[in-house]
Each structure stands twice: as structure tokens, then as C-alpha cells.
ZAMARGU-4260 file (C-alpha; in steps of 0.2 Angstrom, whole numbers, plus 5000, padded with zeros to 4 digits):
<rodrens>
0) 4561/4997/4892 | 4563/5014/4886 | 4564/5019/4867 | 4576/5034/4863 | 4583/5043/4848
5) 4598/5054/4847 | 4605/5065/4834 | 4624/5067/4831 | 4635/5073/4818 | 4645/5057/4819
10) 4642/5040/4826 | 4657/5029/4831 | 4653/5011/4835 | 4666/5001/4844 | 4676/5008/4859
15) 4693/5000/4856 | 4708/5011/4853 | 4703/5014/4835 | 4685/5020/4840 | 4692/5030/4855
20) 4704/5039/4844 | 4691/5042/4830 | 4678/5049/4842 | 4691/5060/4851 | 4698/5067/4834
25) 4681/5071/4827 | 4675/5079/4843 | 4691/5090/4844 | 4686/5096/4827 | 4670/5103/4833
30) 4658/5089/4829 | 4645/5081/4840 | 4650/5063/4842 | 4642/5047/4849 | 4654/5033/4854
35) 4645/5017/4857 | 4654/5002/4865 | 4646/4985/4870 | 4658/4982/4885 | 4658/4991/4902
40) 4676/4998/4899 | 4685/5006/4884 | 4701/5000/4876 | 4695/4984/4867 | 4709/4971/4867
45) 4720/4982/4877 | 4707/4984/4891 | 4709/4976/4908 | 4696/4963/4902 | 4708/4956/4888
50) 4725/4964/4893 | 4734/4963/4876 | 4748/4975/4876 | 4747/4989/4864 | 4760/4986/4849
55) 4763/4997/4835 | 4775/5004/4822 | 4790/5003/4834 | 4788/4984/4833 | 4796/4981/4850
60) 4810/4993/4845 | 4814/4986/4828 | 4810/5002/4819 | 4818/5018/4825 | 4809/5035/4828
65) 4793/5026/4825 | 4782/5028/4840 | 4765/5035/4836 | 4761/5053/4839 | 4743/5061/4839
70) 4730/5054/4851 | 4738/5037/4852 | 4755/5046/4857 | 4745/5056/4870 | 4738/5039/4878
75) 4756/5032/4878 | 4764/5046/4887 | 4750/5049/4899 | 4750/5031/4904 | 4769/5032/4906
80) 4766/5046/4918 | 4752/5040/4928 | 4755/5021/4927 | 4774/5017/4925 | 4770/5000/4933
85) 4758/4995/4919 | 4743/4992/4929 | 4729/4986/4917 | 4716/4995/4928 | 4725/5011/4928
90) 4726/5010/4909 | 4707/5009/4908 | 4706/5025/4917 | 4719/5034/4905 | 4708/5029/4890
95) 4692/5034/4899 | 4698/5051/4904 | 4703/5055/4886 | 4685/5052/4881 | 4677/5061/4895
100) 4689/5076/4892 | 4679/5080/4876 | 4663/5090/4879 | 4656/5086/4862 | 4658/5067/4864
105) 4644/5057/4871 | 4649/5040/4878 | 4637/5025/4878 | 4645/5010/4886 | 4636/4993/4888
110) 4627/4997/4872 | 4626/4983/4859 | 4622/4989/4841 | 4611/4976/4833 | 4601/4985/4820
115) 4606/4996/4805 | 4594/5007/4795 | 4602/5009/4777 | 4595/5013/4760 | 4599/5012/4742
120) 4605/4999/4729 | 4619/4987/4734 | 4632/4998/4725 | 4626/5014/4732 | 4620/5013/4750
125) 4620/5025/4764 | 4617/5023/4783 | 4603/5033/4791 | 4604/5026/4808 | 4608/5012/4820
130) 4600/5005/4835 | 4608/4998/4851 | 4602/4990/4867 | 4610/4997/4883 | 4612/4982/4894
135) 4607/4984/4912 | 4597/5000/4908 | 4584/4993/4897 | 4586/5007/4885 | 4584/5004/4866
140) 4593/5019/4858 | 4592/5024/4839 | 4607/5034/4834 | 4606/5046/4819 | 4620/5055/4811
145) 4628/5061/4794 | 4643/5050/4795 | 4646/5032/4803 | 4662/5024/4808 | 4663/5005/4810
150) 4677/5002/4823 | 4670/4986/4830 | 4684/4975/4824 | 4672/4962/4818 | 4663/4974/4806
155) 4645/4971/4812 | 4639/4989/4808 | 4646/4988/4790 | 4639/4971/4788 | 4622/4976/4793
160) 4623/4991/4782 | 4627/4980/4767 | 4645/4986/4765 | 4656/4974/4754 | 4669/4964/4764
165) 4680/4949/4763 | 4684/4935/4776 | 4698/4924/4774 | 4713/4923/4763 | 4714/4929/4745
170) 4721/4919/4731 | 4739/4923/4726 | 4734/4928/4708 | 4722/4941/4715 | 4735/4954/4720
175) 4751/4945/4716 | 4756/4943/4734 | 4770/4930/4737 | 4764/4925/4754 | 4746/4922/4748
180) 4740/4904/4745 | 4737/4897/4728 | 4718/4896/4731 | 4707/4907/4741 | 4700/4900/4758
185) 4692/4905/4774 | 4707/4903/4785 | 4709/4916/4799 | 4720/4921/4813 | 4713/4914/4829
190) 4709/4921/4846 | 4719/4921/4862 | 4715/4921/4881 | 4729/4927/4892 | 4733/4924/4911
195) 4743/4933/4924 | 4752/4925/4939 | 4760/4932/4955 | 4771/4926/4969 | 4763/4924/4986
200) 4779/4921/4995 | 4773/4904/5001 | 4768/4887/4993 | 4752/4887/4984 | 4743/4872/4977
205) 4733/4871/4961 | 4719/4858/4958 | 4715/4858/4940 | 4696/4858/4935 | 4689/4843/4925
210) 4689/4853/4909 | 4708/4858/4909 | 4716/4851/4894 | 4729/4838/4896 | 4744/4845/4887
215) 4751/4827/4884 | 4737/4824/4872 | 4742/4840/4862 | 4757/4845/4852 | 4760/4860/4863
220) 4773/4853/4874 | 4784/4849/4859 | 4781/4865/4849 | 4779/4879/4861 | 4789/4886/4876
225) 4783/4886/4894 | 4791/4897/4907 | 4786/4901/4924 | 4791/4919/4923 | 4780/4922/4908
230) 4764/4932/4909 | 4751/4940/4898 | 4756/4942/4880 | 4771/4931/4883 | 4758/4918/4880
235) 4752/4926/4864 | 4753/4909/4855 | 4738/4902/4865 | 4728/4904/4850 | 4714/4894/4842
240) 4699/4896/4830 | 4707/4900/4814 | 4699/4885/4806 | 4682/4890/4813 | 4671/4906/4811
245) 4679/4917/4825 | 4663/4926/4828 | 4649/4913/4827 | 4660/4900/4835 | 4666/4912/4848
250) 4659/4903/4863 | 4667/4886/4857 | 4684/4896/4855 | 4683/4903/4872 | 4680/4886/4880
255) 4694/4878/4871 | 4706/4893/4875 | 4702/4893/4894 | 4704/4874/4895 | 4721/4876/4887
260) 4726/4890/4899 | 4721/4879/4914 | 4730/4864/4906 | 4746/4875/4905 | 4745/4880/4923
265) 4741/4863/4928 | 4757/4857/4919 | 4768/4871/4927 | 4761/4868/4944 | 4760/4849/4945
270) 4771/4841/4932 | 4787/4843/4943 | 4796/4851/4929 | 4795/4869/4936 | 4800/4868/4955
275) 4802/4888/4954 | 4783/4888/4952 | 4779/4882/4970 | 4774/4899/4977 | 4765/4905/4961
280) 4746/4907/4960 | 4735/4912/4946 | 4730/4930/4948 | 4719/4933/4933 | 4712/4923/4918
285) 4704/4932/4904 | 4686/4927/4900 | 4684/4936/4883 | 4694/4929/4868 | 4705/4943/4861
290) 4700/4941/4842 | 4713/4944/4828 | 4703/4943/4812 | 4686/4943/4805 | 4678/4954/4791
295) 4689/4966/4781 | 4679/4979/4772 | 4683/4984/4754 | 4688/5002/4750 | 4694/5011/4735
300) 4711/5004/4739 | 4715/4987/4745 | 4732/4987/4755 | 4743/4973/4749 | 4759/4964/4755
305) 4769/4974/4741 | 4762/4991/4748 | 4769/4987/4765 | 4786/4979/4761 | 4790/4991/4747
310) 4784/5006/4759 | 4774/5014/4745 | 4772/5032/4749 | 4753/5035/4744 | 4749/5053/4740
315) 4734/5051/4752 | 4743/5043/4766 | 4735/5047/4783 | 4744/5035/4795 | 4759/5023/4796
320) 4763/5006/4803 | 4778/4996/4806 | 4773/4980/4813 | 4779/4965/4803 | 4768/4955/4791
325) 4764/4944/4805 | 4754/4928/4800 | 4750/4913/4812 | 4746/4895/4807 | 4727/4892/4805
330) 4728/4878/4818 | 4735/4890/4831 | 4743/4882/4846 | 4740/4865/4840 | 4750/4867/4824
335) 4767/4858/4822 | 4774/4874/4814 | 4781/4889/4823 | 4768/4901/4831 | 4771/4915/4818
340) 4779/4920/4802 | 4785/4937/4801 | 4792/4949/4788 | 4797/4967/4791 | 4799/4982/4779
345) 4815/4991/4780 | 4806/5005/4789 | 4788/5011/4793 | 4775/5009/4779 | 4760/5020/4774
350) 4741/5018/4774 | 4730/5029/4762 | 4714/5036/4766 | 4706/5026/4752 | 4708/5011/4764
355) 4696/5019/4777 | 4680/5021/4768 | 4667/5009/4760 | 4667/5006/4741 | 4648/5005/4741
360) 4641/5013/4757 | 4643/5032/4754 | 4644/5038/4773 | 4653/5023/4781 | 4671/5024/4786
365) 4680/5011/4796 | 4696/5010/4807 | 4705/4996/4816 | 4708/4978/4810 | 4693/4979/4798
370) 4701/4991/4786 | 4702/4988/4767 | 4717/4976/4766 | 4721/4959/4761 | 4724/4945/4773
375) 4743/4947/4771 | 4743/4965/4773 | 4731/4964/4788 | 4745/4954/4796 | 4754/4971/4798
380) 4740/4983/4801 | 4730/4974/4814 | 4740/4979/4830 | 4732/4991/4841 | 4743/5007/4840
385) 4742/5006/4821 | 4723/5004/4823 | 4722/5019/4834 | 4731/5030/4821 | 4719/5024/4808
390) 4705/5029/4820 | 4711/5047/4822 | 4713/5048/4803 | 4695/5041/4800 | 4688/5052/4813
395) 4696/5067/4806 | 4690/5063/4789 | 4672/5060/4795 | 4673/5078/4804 | 4679/5086/4788
400) 4665/5077/4778 | 4652/5084/4789 | 4659/5102/4788 | 4661/5101/4769 | 4646/5092/4765
405) 4656/5078/4756 | 4656/5059/4756 | 4672/5051/4761 | 4676/5047/4743 | 4673/5065/4738
410) 4684/5071/4752 | 4698/5059/4746 | 4697/5064/4728 | 4693/5083/4730 | 4701/5088/4746
415) 4715/5077/4750 | 4726/5092/4756 | 4712/5097/4769 | 4714/5080/4777 | 4733/5080/4776
420) 4734/5098/4783 | 4722/5094/4797 | 4731/5079/4802 | 4747/5088/4803 | 4739/5102/4813
425) 4734/5089/4826 | 4752/5081/4826 | 4744/5065/4820 | 4754/5049/4815 | 4759/5054/4797
430) 4777/5053/4791 | 4785/5062/4776 | 4772/5075/4774 | 4777/5093/4776 | 4766/5107/4783
435) 4760/5118/4769 | 4744/5124/4778 | 4741/5142/4771 | 4732/5145/4788 | 4749/5143/4797
440) 4756/5160/4798 | 4773/5154/4803 | 4776/5148/4786 | 4777/5166/4781 | 4789/5171/4795
445) 4808/5170/4797 | 4814/5159/4810 | 4829/5163/4821 | 4835/5157/4838 | 4846/5162/4852
450) 4857/5147/4847 | 4856/5131/4838 | 4866/5114/4839 | 4879/5115/4825 | 4894/5105/4831
455) 4888/5087/4831 | 4899/5076/4842 | 4900/5065/4857 | 4916/5063/4868 | 4920/5056/4885
460) 4920/5068/4900 | 4926/5066/4918 | 4908/5062/4923 | 4905/5050/4909 | 4922/5043/4904
465) 4914/5030/4892 | 4917/5012/4890 | 4927/5001/4878 | 4915/4993/4865 | 4924/4979/4856
470) 4924/4978/4837 | 4920/4960/4837 | 4905/4964/4826 | 4901/4978/4814 | 4896/4994/4823
475) 4888/5010/4816 | 4882/5027/4818 | 4867/5035/4810 | 4870/5054/4807 | 4862/5068/4797
480) 4871/5074/4781 | 4865/5092/4782 | 4874/5099/4772 | 4888/5086/4771 | 4898/5073/4779
485) 4916/5077/4774 | 4924/5067/4788 | 4920/5058/4804 | 4932/5057/4818 | 4931/5041/4829
490) 4938/5038/4846 | 4946/5020/4844 | 4956/5008/4854 | 4969/5000/4844 | 4975/4982/4844
495) 4985/4977/4859 | 5000/4972/4849 | 5013/4984/4841 | 5006/4985/4824 | 4993/4998/4819
500) 4975/4992/4816 | 4968/4996/4799 | 4949/4999/4800 | 4937/4998/4786 | 4925/5012/4787
505) 4910/5014/4775 | 4897/5027/4772 | 4879/5021/4767 | 4862/5029/4764 | 4846/5023/4771
510) 4836/5020/4755 | 4821/5030/4761 | 4820/5045/4772 | 4809/5035/4785 | 4822/5021/4787
515) 4836/5020/4799 | 4847/5006/4793 | 4861/5005/4779 | 4853/5000/4762 | 4864/5009/4749
520) 4883/5009/4749 | 4891/5026/4745 | 4909/5025/4748 | 4923/5016/4758 | 4939/5022/4766
525) 4952/5015/4778 | 4960/5022/4794 | 4975/5017/4803 | 4974/5016/4822 | 4989/5015/4833
530) 4991/5002/4846 | 4983/5006/4863 | 4973/5022/4865 | 4960/5027/4864 | 4965/5038/4849
535) 4955/5050/4838 | 4956/5045/4820 | 4948/5052/4804 | 4937/5044/4791 | 4936/5055/4776
540) 4921/5053/4765 | 4919/5070/4755 | 4900/5067/4754 | 4890/5082/4749 | 4872/5076/4744
545) 4860/5087/4734 | 4848/5087/4748 | 4849/5083/4766 | 4847/5065/4771 | 4853/5052/4785
550) 4868/5042/4782 | 4876/5027/4791 | 4894/5026/4795 | 4899/5008/4797 | 4915/5002/4806
555) 4918/4985/4801 | 4923/4972/4814 | 4941/4971/4818 | 4947/4959/4832 | 4956/4968/4846
560) 4950/4985/4842 | 4936/4994/4850 | 4926/5010/4849 | 4921/5021/4865 | 4903/5021/4870
565) 4896/5035/4881 | 4880/5034/4891 | 4870/5049/4884 | 4859/5052/4869 | 4866/5063/4855
570) 4852/5073/4845 | 4849/5066/4828 | 4861/5051/4830 | 4858/5033/4833 | 4871/5020/4838
575) 4869/5003/4830 | 4877/4986/4830 | 4876/4971/4818 | 4868/4956/4824 | 4879/4942/4829
580) 4876/4923/4831 | 4865/4920/4846 | 4857/4937/4846 | 4838/4937/4845 | 4831/4950/4833
585) 4814/4952/4842 | 4808/4948/4859 | 4798/4932/4855 | 4802/4915/4849 | 4799/4917/4831
590) 4810/4911/4817 | 4815/4925/4805 | 4814/4926/4786 | 4830/4929/4777 | 4836/4946/4771
595) 4827/4957/4783 | 4839/4972/4784 | 4830/4980/4798 | 4834/4965/4809 | 4852/4965/4805
600) 4855/4981/4814 | 4850/4982/4832 | 4851/4995/4847 | 4851/4982/4861 | 4861/4990/4875
605) 4864/5006/4864 | 4848/5016/4866 | 4852/5033/4873 | 4871/5029/4871 | 4883/5035/4857
610) 4899/5030/4851 | 4912/5044/4852 | 4913/5054/4836 | 4915/5071/4829 | 4906/5076/4812
615) 4914/5088/4800 | 4908/5101/4794 | 4896/5109/4806 | 4878/5103/4804 | 4862/5113/4799
620) 4851/5099/4804 | 4845/5109/4820 | 4843/5126/4812 | 4828/5135/4819 | 4820/5135/4801
625) 4817/5116/4804 | 4804/5120/4816 | 4793/5129/4803 | 4785/5120/4789 | 4794/5104/4792
630) 4789/5086/4795 | 4787/5087/4814 | 4797/5071/4817 | 4812/5062/4810 | 4812/5059/4792
635) 4828/5060/4783 | 4835/5070/4797 | 4829/5076/4815 | 4818/5090/4808 | 4818/5100/4824
640) 4827/5115/4832 | 4839/5110/4846 | 4848/5124/4856 | 4865/5125/4864 | 4865/5118/4881
645) 4855/5126/4895 | 4865/5130/4911 | 4862/5113/4917 | 4851/5097/4913 | 4833/5103/4914
650) 4838/5120/4922 | 4830/5137/4919 | 4840/5148/4907 | 4849/5163/4914 | 4845/5182/4909
655) 4830/5190/4903 | 4830/5183/4886 | 4837/5165/4890 | 4835/5152/4876 | 4822/5156/4863
660) 4815/5152/4846 | 4808/5167/4836 | 4796/5170/4822 | 4797/5187/4813 | 4785/5194/4800
665) 4787/5208/4788 | 4770/5214/4791 | 4760/5214/4807 | 4749/5198/4810 | 4734/5195/4821
670) 4736/5179/4831 | 4722/5169/4839 | 4731/5152/4842 | 4748/5146/4844 | 4753/5127/4843
675) 4769/5120/4848 | 4776/5102/4845 | 4790/5097/4856 | 4802/5082/4855 | 4796/5068/4866
680) 4809/5056/4858 | 4798/5045/4847 | 4813/5033/4847 | 4808/5027/4864 | 4797/5012/4864
685) 4783/5013/4876 | 4770/5000/4881 | 4754/5002/4891 | 4756/4986/4901 | 4769/4976/4910
690) 4784/4975/4898 | 4797/4987/4890 | 4795/5000/4903 | 4806/5015/4901 | 4814/5023/4916
695) 4806/5040/4912 | 4789/5045/4918 | 4791/5060/4907 | 4802/5061/4892 | 4818/5071/4897
700) 4818/5080/4880 | 4801/5088/4883 | 4801/5106/4888 | 4794/5107/4906 | 4794/5126/4907
705) 4792/5139/4893 | 4784/5155/4889 | 4776/5162/4873 | 4779/5180/4870 | 4773/5193/4857
710) 4783/5208/4852 | 4775/5225/4857 | 4776/5241/4846 | 4788/5248/4859 | 4800/5234/4857
715) 4796/5225/4873 | 4790/5207/4874 | 4773/5203/4881 | 4770/5186/4889 | 4755/5177/4882
720) 4757/5160/4889 | 4768/5154/4904 | 4769/5136/4907 | 4778/5128/4922 | 4773/5110/4922
725) 4771/5104/4904 | 4773/5085/4900 | 4765/5084/4883 | 4772/5084/4866 | 4758/5094/4857
730) 4752/5110/4865 | 4737/5120/4859 | 4736/5138/4866 | 4721/5148/4861 | 4724/5166/4865
735) 4712/5175/4877 | 4710/5189/4864 | 4718/5192/4847 | 4736/5198/4848 | 4743/5210/4834
740) 4762/5208/4833 | 4776/5207/4820 | 4786/5194/4831 | 4782/5179/4841 | 4794/5169/4852
745) 4795/5154/4863 | 4807/5155/4878 | 4813/5138/4884 | 4815/5139/4903 | 4817/5121/4908
750) 4817/5103/4901 | 4813/5087/4910 | 4831/5083/4911 | 4838/5085/4893 | 4853/5097/4892
755) 4845/5106/4876 | 4829/5114/4872 | 4820/5105/4857 | 4805/5111/4847 | 4799/5101/4832
760) 4786/5114/4826 | 4780/5131/4831 | 4764/5136/4822 | 4753/5152/4823 | 4736/5155/4817
765) 4724/5170/4815 | 4706/5173/4815 | 4696/5161/4804 | 4710/5149/4802
</rodrens>
């Protein structure tokens, strides 16, 4: 056995997605980081060892424009490019490559941290080091650092350091949460083991082992749905252990879960009820329970049910989520009640920095399912893409703490703007926070462009004639009101009889800028539609808001009438339809709570489609100024520059100037770095494994080819960067040498298929910034 000691700025324990993103974020900010993980592969529950798909704020497409950006966004889109089939082993490599790309990040796999050196009284402790055993190598390694991050999920590092935590459910009176029980208890969400099958093309038998559970002796057959085509997370409900200690009883939980998995497969193969299973064989069964819940640390703020459902906009928000408050019965798969109870906010919710550090250990941060939240709020924050964004935020905070010589609490109280600005510079997952970084020289520039999208409309063409979409339910369009919505023309088929159809058309707002559903009624009008058609008709609203925001135009159901749907995306616009009887709100068999507005309006069959319309007056929603100092993603509007169409979808512009976005300064600036945030359509739901695959390996809206140019004193443009094969949303260009100029421009040469160039943010930095 070898005894070793290392010294780092930051130690991250736990190599799930929260720990990976924390370590990568801190390393990118120039800190020496140790990432310690007790398994041979990274990714935690998302890895090939467990194979839970990565869910997040999109909530299977319930929330719009909600996919995560930052490091989690990079992992999503890189996996989409490399691994469009959703191979779990390829996903492992995507995550590992992201870690190995950072020269300041030292990775320690198969290393189990079992000891922590901490000092100080119970209410003011600090961590001095932790020690791990590297299995297979017989190395006992002590890690010392200034800041420590517990991303273990179960919270072992913090527990050993003496950090305050909770296990189980709080009483209702403690935080006033409607869903909390009257009395506190130790109930938890259980753990799950998944399995995958494949079709061999010939009959395959299955002989059940002696320990396979006989399903007839359980309530599973009467309360859960078995289907031969289901795989992996389709069987999320194979859950157990909530009445036990999910850590100390882990082996017992695993044995029961594996017995049930094999019992399910025995029933499918041998009961005679599933003749289509004859050629199926079991390809993989997990051996590690995927845990949902254990310790939750206590921070300066404890996130609650009300924080989530009311979408409270914390001043120190550092990440967002969108998953429902998703709670499961303590008996898991043996419960007589449904497998889950869910409640969605009207849009994404926000998570403050104060939930990510310990209330009593001065140099301990945490990220993942162990953050400072009640059991009820944890039901929404626990999914992995949200955990990953929390990891990026916590890793960023830890790096800033090291650089400024502050504790996490001091950082949150004294330097909240530093955290916010750094996260925005990284294009991290924060919503509703504008760039006010004094280091961003673009904020002092005037933004202009070769053109910008001003006439917002969608209409049929010879190539895309559109289809009749019946008004057998309410249909809607979400549009930017910037500066106004005076009128909206709609292309409508009238009734087949001789009388004109009179349609009711309403204008609604979305309640909050991060929402994309109608919540506040503004005005109502009626329009007459002649028989037959289609006909262009005009709904007049005269809506001139004091500030730009999104609105929803609702066309109420009218039997016999129809709108016209065209198969392309229109920038800044969403097509919606109201749920009708028989529609499923989400992609799993869960009863819904009443009154969830976000579930009433769906995009099924409408994504990347638009109902034909014309907006009056012209819009300013895509003016080049939106690419400077804005929100970098949709929030009350698209918040990006969109050009006039390129010569053809994805084609290179013509002429020497082509399509461009430009920054001009009154005085000469010295530039050392340029950052660009492109549009990768954060409305598109991505997944790392086998479900919900988009047809695009690279998002069509991304710029594929572009140039960055500086204006020379003689009036010519000098090319600083030329990129021909971009497929990333956030590009950082550190210039080879400082460049003195009074103007910078980005020339858009080609997209990955979209007809227009899109830029969400163009930023410039000088020396010492």
C-alpha cells in the first residue's frame, strides 16, 4: 500500500454529472482541481452502469426554451453529435472526454473517500482534507485544498465533516408546504434497477432463477403496466427502499430490485400474456441501484415547494430547473397508489447560491440531489441535468472563493454580482439575468447588422403548401410583442356551409417572462371567415405594452374551421394546442394534479411547425442590439439577432461583406478575447440515451462557418478568426495577440441548415478582464 498526499485549490468528491460540471467549471476558471469518484466510469446514475436518462428543465418537453446551456448543454449537444443512437457506452466517453480536456483537472477514479479531516466547533467547522482508498491500486491518498465540494449524492463527505443535514420529510408546519405530511418522518424516495432487452430474430427461452420474485404475490400486476417494448427508464417505477435506510440497507434494496426485475421478465416471457416477447432476450440488467434520495444538507436558504411553484426569482439565482415536484409512494413498486405524484410550475424555477453551501462548514459547497432543499422541493431539483447546472454553479463559486480569499457565504453576501457575471460569461444555465459585466467591452459599443428579421410571418409556399389543421380544439401562437401587437393575420379555412364562421380570438400574456403558456387575459376580438378558403383574416388587438414581452394569440375551437400549418420553425414563435380528452400530458403513466396550466398547452406534432400568420407592426425582437448585454436565451422574447435569409438554407453568403453583426466604439479598444453565444434551439428536447432523439446531429440554427474581423485604421477588415466547422453554442476565442480596433464584426458564412444567421450574444474583452 502506498501513502500519498496531494494539494489542490479545490477538491470535488463525486463524479456524477454534478461533480463533473463542478470540476470542469472550476478548472476552466484557472483553479487546480481534483475530481474523485468511487466508480470506474463517470456520470453517476447516467453512466452505463446505471443507465438513467438525463432529465432536466425541459421535463420531457413540457417547458419551452428550457434546455440547459453551459457545461450540461455542451454534454447534451456533443452526445447528440457523437451518439445519435443513444449508446450508453458512448455517453460514458462524452463525459470522460469533457473531463480529460481540462489540463488543470486531475481525475481519480475508483477512489472511495472514507475519512475527512475537519476542525472547529459544530457551528463553525472547516475541512482541511479528505482521504480516499484507490481500489485495485492499493493507494491511500489524502487530498488537501481550500474549498471542498460534496457531489456524492448521498452526502458522505459533508456528513464526515460535520455538516448539518436532513433525512426524510419535514412536517407541514415547518415550511408551510401543502404537500408535506402533518408530522415529520424518515420516508424517502426509493432506488431503482433498470434492464434492457433486444430482439434476437428467433425464439429465446428464459429460465427464471430461484430468487426471481413471483409477481402474483405482489400488487405489481394490478397497479403497474408491463409492455414488451419498454426498456430502461420506461421501468422507472421498479422502485423500492423508501421505508428503509437507502444507504445502510443498500444491499438489501439491490437484492429485492433484482429479484423483481427477473420476476417481471419471467412474467413477460413465460406467462403466455406477451406472445410478441418470444424473440426477446435480456441484454443488460443493472447491478447498482440508482438512488434517488438520502441526505440533504442545510444551507443559508432551504428551497421549498412554494419557491418552485411560485417561481421565486432569487437575487442570487445561479441555476434553474423545470422538472415537476415529483414524489413517489414510500412503498415504491409495492404501493397500491400510482407510482408518482407530480406538480409543475408554470415555467422554469430558480435556485439560489445560498442553497449550495453549508450553513456550518465554512469551506464546503455541494451540488446534486443533496442541496439545501426540503423533501418536497427536492422532488423537483433531483434530476440529473438540473444537478449538473448546480454543479457548474457550485464549481464556479468555489473557484471565485479561492481567487478572492472568501468563504462561500462571504461570496454570496459580498460578491453576488461576481458569481452572476462569471456564470453569464460561461453561458451557464441562468434565466432572466442580463449581462452587466463591466469587463465586457461590447456593452459600450453600438451594435449594427447587415440586416435583421423584422417582418414576422409564416405562409405557405409551393415547396411547403401547408396542411389543414382543424379547430376542433383551441389553437395558439406565442409571439414577441416588441414593440407591439396591433394585429395578427391568420390563414383560416372557413366552414363548409355557406355561412361565414365567426372565430373568437384572444390575446393573453404569459405571467412571467420565463413562461410560454397563456396565464393573463388581455383582450378578445372576433373575426369573420368566409366559407371555404383558406382566407387571410385579421384579428385586431391594439396591444402596445410598456416593455417588450411574449404574448399568446388563442384561436378558440370552432367545428368545421381550420388553421393552416407549415412545416418549419419561425424564429421566436411557438405553435400550441390545448389538450383534448385522451391526450397524455407527459410521457409516462402518472395521474395529473388539477390546474396545471403548463400541461394544458402542448406542442405534440407542432414542434418546428407554425400556423400561418402575419404580425403587425414590424418587430424589433431580432434587432442587433439584442445580442449585446441581453439575457442570452429566450426570456420575455427571443433575445437574439436574426438576419435576413442567407442565399439558401445553410449556404455561404455572397459578396465580400455578406451577412454580419458589428460592434462600433467611439474610442479605440484593445481586444484580447471574443466570445460568441449562438442559437442552438434550447426548445429542442435532447436526451443522452434511447428516447426522444431529435433528427439533427447538429442543431440547424447553429452557425457552421463564420469569421471574426477587426477594423484596421485604413478602413479594411482584418480577419482574426476563421471557423469552418463549428457545432457548439458557446465559442471562446482568445486572440493570439492584443488587437487595437474601433470596430469588431462577426461575418456569418453558413449555418447547419437554418435559413437565417442567429447570434444570442457577442462579447469582447480586453487585457486584465
